[in-house]
N, C-alpha and C positions, 0 to 999 in steps of 0.2 A: 483269537483261538487256533490253537496249533491244527495242522491238518490232520494228524495221526489222532488227536484227541477226539475231534469230530468224526472221524472214521469209526472209532471206536463206541459213541453213542450211536451211530446210524446201526450198526448190526449188520444183521443180515437183511439190508435194504432192497437187494435186487431179486430176491426170490418172489416169484408172482408173473402174472401176463401183463405184457405191455410193453411200450419202448421204454428202454434205461433210464432215459431222463425224466419220464413221467413217474417212475418208480421210486428214483431219487428224491425228486419234489415231493412226493406222498410221504416219503418217511421223514424228510425235512418239515414237513407242515405238521406234522405229527409231533416232534419234537417243539416246535415252536408253540403250537397251541395247548400242548401240557406244561411249559414254562420251562423244559429244560434247555432252551434257546432262548435265553430272558431278552426283553426288548432293550436295543441298544448293543447287543453282543456283536463283535467283529467276527466276521466269517471269513475262512480262508480264501486266498485268490484263487482263480479258477485254475490255473496250472497245477498249483500246490496241492489242491485238493485232489484234482485229475489224477496226479501221481500216487496219492494216498490210496484212493479208492482202484487203482489200476484202471483207469477207463479213459476214453479221450476226452479232450477238454471239451469238446463241442457238447459233451452228454451234460457235464457242470453247468456250461454257460446255457443251455435249454432249460436246465432244471431251475437255476438261480432266474431266469427272466420269467418263468411261469410263475414262480413264487412272488417276483416283483410285480407282477401283471395282477396279482390277487390283494396286494398291498403287504403282505406279510415279511417283505423285506425291502431296502434301499440299496440303491448301486449309484456312487457318486464317484467321479473321476478324482482322485486326490485323497480321499476318506473312505474308499473300499466299500465292500458289500456289510450291510449291518440288519441286523432283525430290526422289524419297523417297531417303533412305539417311542423311542427316544431319540431324536435327532441329532446327529454329532455334534458333540461339545455342550448338549442340553443337561440340565440337571435333572436328577431324577424326579424330584418333586413336579416338574413340568412335563410328566409323561401324560398323553392322552388319555380321557375316559376310557375305560376297557369296560363295556357294558356287558359283560359275560352274563347269560341269562341264568347262569346256576344262582348266582348272587342276587339277580333282580326276583327271582321266584320266592325268595325265603322274606318273611317277615322280617322288618328291621324297626327299631325303637330308637334309632339315632339321630330323627329328626330330618332325615332326610326323606324327601317325596320321590317315589320311582314313579317316574313317567315312561317306563322302557317296556312294559308288559300290557298289552292292551287284551283286558279280558275281565270277565264279569268279577267283581270284587266279592260276591257273595252267591252261595247256592241258594236258587229259588226256592220257596216253599215244595214246587213240584217234586223235586228231588228226595225230601223226606217222605213224601207221600206215594211215589213210585216206590220207595224201600218198603213202606209199611204194605204197600198190597203185594209186594212179592214172597212176603215171611210164610204164608201159608203153602205159596208154590215151593219154597224150600223145605217146607217139611214134608212134603208129599213125594220128595225125589228120593228113588230109591234104586239100585242096580246101575249108578250112574258113576264112574269114578271122575269125571267133572274136567277133563281136558278136551278142549275144543279148538284145533288149531285154525279151523275156519270160522270159529265165533259160533255161538249157541245160535241153534236153527231159528227160535223165535224172533231174535233179533234179526238175523238174516232175511227171514220174512218181511220184517217191518221195514227195514231199508228198501228192499227190492219193490214193494209196494209203493214207496214214498218215490221213487224213481218212475215207477209207472204214471204216479199221478201228474207228473211234471213232463208226460211226453215221451218217456223213457222205457220201452217195454224191458222189464228186466224179471229174471229168474232167480231164487236164493242163491243157486250155483254160481251165478256172477258176482257175489258178495264175499270179500273177507272183512271180518271184523279186527280191529287192531287196538292197540293200546293207544290211541290218540291219533290225530293226523300226521304228527312227527314220525311217529312208527311207521305208518303207511307209505310216507316218502321214502323213509330210509329202508324199507323192505323193497320198493320198487327199484331204488338206487341199486341196493345189492343184487336185485334179479337182472335189472335190465342192462348194467352198464360195465364195462371192464376200461381197467386203466388206459388213459389216452382219449376215448371216446369223448366226442365233441356234445354238448348239450345246448340248446337253444334256451335264454330265459329272457325274462323281460328285465329290462334296466329303468328303474329299480323293481325289486321284488322282495317276497317274503325270505329273510335271511337265513331262516332254519332249513329251506329247500336248498340254498345255495350249499350250506354247510354239508346236507345230507349228500349232494351231488359230488362233493370236494372228498368226502370220505370215500367214495368210488373211483379216486384219483382221475374223475373226469375233466375237462378242458371246456371252460364256461364262456359261451358267445352272447353277448347283450345284443337285444333287438328293442326297440321303444315299445311301451305298454302296448299290449294286445297283439305283441309278436309282429308289428308292423314289418314288413319286408320278409315275410317268411320264408315265400317260394324262391326269392332270390339267394337267400342264406342257405335254404336246402343244397341248392345246385352249386355253391360254392363251399359249403363246409361239409357235405355228408352228414349230418348229426346222426346219433344215435338214440335221442331222445329231445322232446322239447317239453316246455313248461308254462303253463300259464294261470292266471286268475282272472276269470272273465268278469267275475260280479263283485262290485264292491273290491275292488283291488286293494290289495296291502302291498304300499302305503298310500297310493293316491286317491282309492276310492271311485275311481272310474268302472264304467260299466261298458261291457262290448256289445255293440248293437246286435240285433237278430241276424242282419246280412251278414256282419264279419264274422260273427260265429260259425254262420253256415261255410263260408269262404275257406276260414282256417282249417275247420275240421274236415272239409274235403280236401283241402290241399294236403294235409296231413296224411290221409287215406292213399293219396294219390302218390306221396311220395315215399309209401310206406314206413313213414316215422312216427312211433309212438308217441301221441301227445297226452300229457298228464293235465287234466284239468282240476285245479285247486279249487273246491267249493265250498270250504269252510267258512267264508264270511258271506255266502250266499242268501243266507236267512236273517241278514242284518239291515233290511230295507226299512226306510222310513214310510211314514202312513202314506196310503194310496201308492206306493212304488209298485208297479208290475214285476211277478216273479218271472223272469225270462226261461227259455228252455234252456238245459244243458247243453254244453257242446256234444255231449254224448247223443245226443237226439238226431245228431245230423252224420255221425260216421260210426263205426264200429272200431276207429282207429283211435277213440279216446277212452283214455282209463280216468276215471273219476275218484277224485279223493275227498271225503268228507269226514266231519268231526263235531261232535257236541261241544267242544271247548270253548267256544265263542258265543253260542246260543244257548247254553244251560251253563256250564260251570267248568272251569278248566280241571278241577279236582276230580270230575267224573271222566275217567281215562277211556272214553269211547271213541274210536274213529273207524274208518272203513275205506275198502277199495270197492269200486265196481269196474269191471272189466270182462274180457272173455272168459271164458270157464276154464281153460288150459293155463291160463296166466294166472288165475286166482290158486289152481292147483300147485303151481311153482312157487306162489307167495306163501300158500301154507307151508311147505317142506321147509322152506326157509326160515319162517316163522316159529315152527316146532323145535328148531335148533335153538332157538334164542330162549323162548319163553313156554313152549308145549301148547301155552293156550291162554286166554285173559281170565278175568276175574268174573265168574260166573254170576254171582250177585249182581256185580254193577251192570252186567249186559241184560239180565232179566228186567231191571229197572230200567235201563235205557231201551227196551222195547216197549214198554209203555210211553216214555218222554218221547220218542219218535213220532209216535202219532199224535201228541198234543202240539208239537213245534209250532204249528201255526197259530195255536191258541194263546201262547205265552205274553202275548202283549209288550215284546221287547221294543217295537217300533216307536211309540210316542215317548218312551224314556230316552232311548238311544236318540231320537230328535232333538229332546229336551236338552240333552248334554252337549252336544252338536253345536245347537245355536247359542247357549250358554258360552263355551269356550270360544266359539269363532267370532261372537260380538265383545267378548273382552279383550281378544286380539286386534280386532279393528279399532278398538280404543284405545289402548294402550301401545300398542305396536303398530301403527298405521303405515309404515314404510315397509312391511314384510308382505310378501305376497303369499297369501293364503286361501284357496279357493275353498268355497264350501263344498260340500257332497251330499249325495242323498241317500248313505247308508254307509254301511260299513262300521269301522272304528277310530279312524285316524284322520287327522289332517297331514298335509304334505305342505310345508313351509320354506318358503326360499328366503333367505337373509339376502339384504339388499348389498351387504358386502362382507368379508371374512368367509369363515368355512365352519361347517357343522361340526367338526372335530374339537376345534380351539375353543368354538363357543360352548360346546357341551362340557368341557373340561373348566369352563370358567362358571358354567351353571351349576356344576357339583360344589363349587365353592360356596355356594350359597344355597345349597341344600337342595338340589333338583338333579335329579338323576334324568336325562333324557338320550334319545336313540339321535344320532347323527345319521346322515344320509349316506355317507360314504361307504358303509358297510352293507347297505343294502344294494349297491350298483355295481357290477362287474367291468362297466366300462369306465368308471372312475367320474362319471359325469355329474354326479349327486352330491360334489363336496359343500356347494351351497346349501342343501336342503337338511330339515330336520322333520322327524315324524313325531307326531304330537298326537296321542290318544285322547279320546274323550269318553273313554269307560269309566272314570272316577265319579266319584260324588261331587255336586257342584260346588260345595265349599272348599275341595281338594283342587279342583280345577281354577277355582279363583286364587287360591294360595299360589298355585302353578304360574299362573299369568303375573302374579307380583313378583314371584322370584325371578322370571324371565324377563321383566321390565327391569328390575335392579340390575340384574347380569348385563342386559344391553346396554344401560347407560353408562357404564363402566368398560364395555367390551373394546378392546384394541387387536385386532388380528394380527397373527405373529408374522413375523417376517420370516420365518422358514417354515414350510409346511408340516402339519401335525400328521403324523400317518396313525390310523387306527390298527388295532388289532383285530383280525375278524371274528366276529361274534355271532351267537345265536340269539335272536330275540322273538318273542313272540307276539 
């Protein structure tokens, strides 16, 4: 691609706050993710692009390096800088699997088993029952235009009571209702981050959070699961934000101990670093597993994010943020710009469902499906390392050789779409991993393992590393 052509596509990339290289990387990131810069596209050399943009060469080099660290581009001496996805000289049909979550959320009748999205496959009967209960409530509404940027009061009250039950005194003014947990993360990123800000994340972690932070042009720094080494990283990086999944971590299923929770929460408070606690998987424990206190029980520096998408149904787009009242007000202002408020009937129904979360009997079904998948993997793929978990929705499987991206590409040819680990880890250490969820019905889990086994029997790792395009998966 000629420098002047890329310059034209970039448009007014330098408008905004933050270092020029971060703004340039943010604009190029959007072009790559939107497909305007397709996989394999050759980008201009550093000096040529710098001349076309009238900036210093170091600005272009720094932007390229940021995109390279995210896996969006590759830089090789002799073959130039290319958009990741098609290795230099490779055929288009050998491009890696691109598990863009918009595709994986849709229903397909093409025979492909979608093992990317870990979510309930059906709404439980409680959803229809809750909607039936609110019909009279809707009939009694008068003098109400229906816009609630903070969320319907009755739902804010129900969520606040639930936090209080788990040892976190909360008032409704500390709750903002969102259209799912993903919107909650996006609102927080928009409110708390400026371009170039550093964010500490676990490696690996939920990829939807990574994309939300990247949309804010943040620089992501990975730490081991549980944010091990947090205090040293704060001293070195001076982050604007940190993000952790302490209970039934996505994707590893690990649970942070009470002592580790207390230490992390208090360290964040001492460093004055806002800490986002993702509690979306917290209700997915197996029978007999205790419900641990949220991190917010130990510090006011913790901002909690919750959702009904994993415990009830993804189609019920209800999430929330718990935080200091001034932050909730800021979030509501941002949220009002986007959609003025959420779906009132859905929030009224959710107010009933929140009070029933502990009685929905998810635990036994989750454990049964976990045990079914884990046993099949142990029997048919004994060389894989797949630790069992005690809650959550996924197994974190390590391949004995090869990498998750090329294996996922091979699995797709067998009619199985799976999520490679590389897109979940900003450090690049998860290349040999796959996230395998157990939310599907047992017959589908059995068929998935059959296709995994068939794929593994013929799989040969490529001689050239396959680079994924960053993607969101749930």
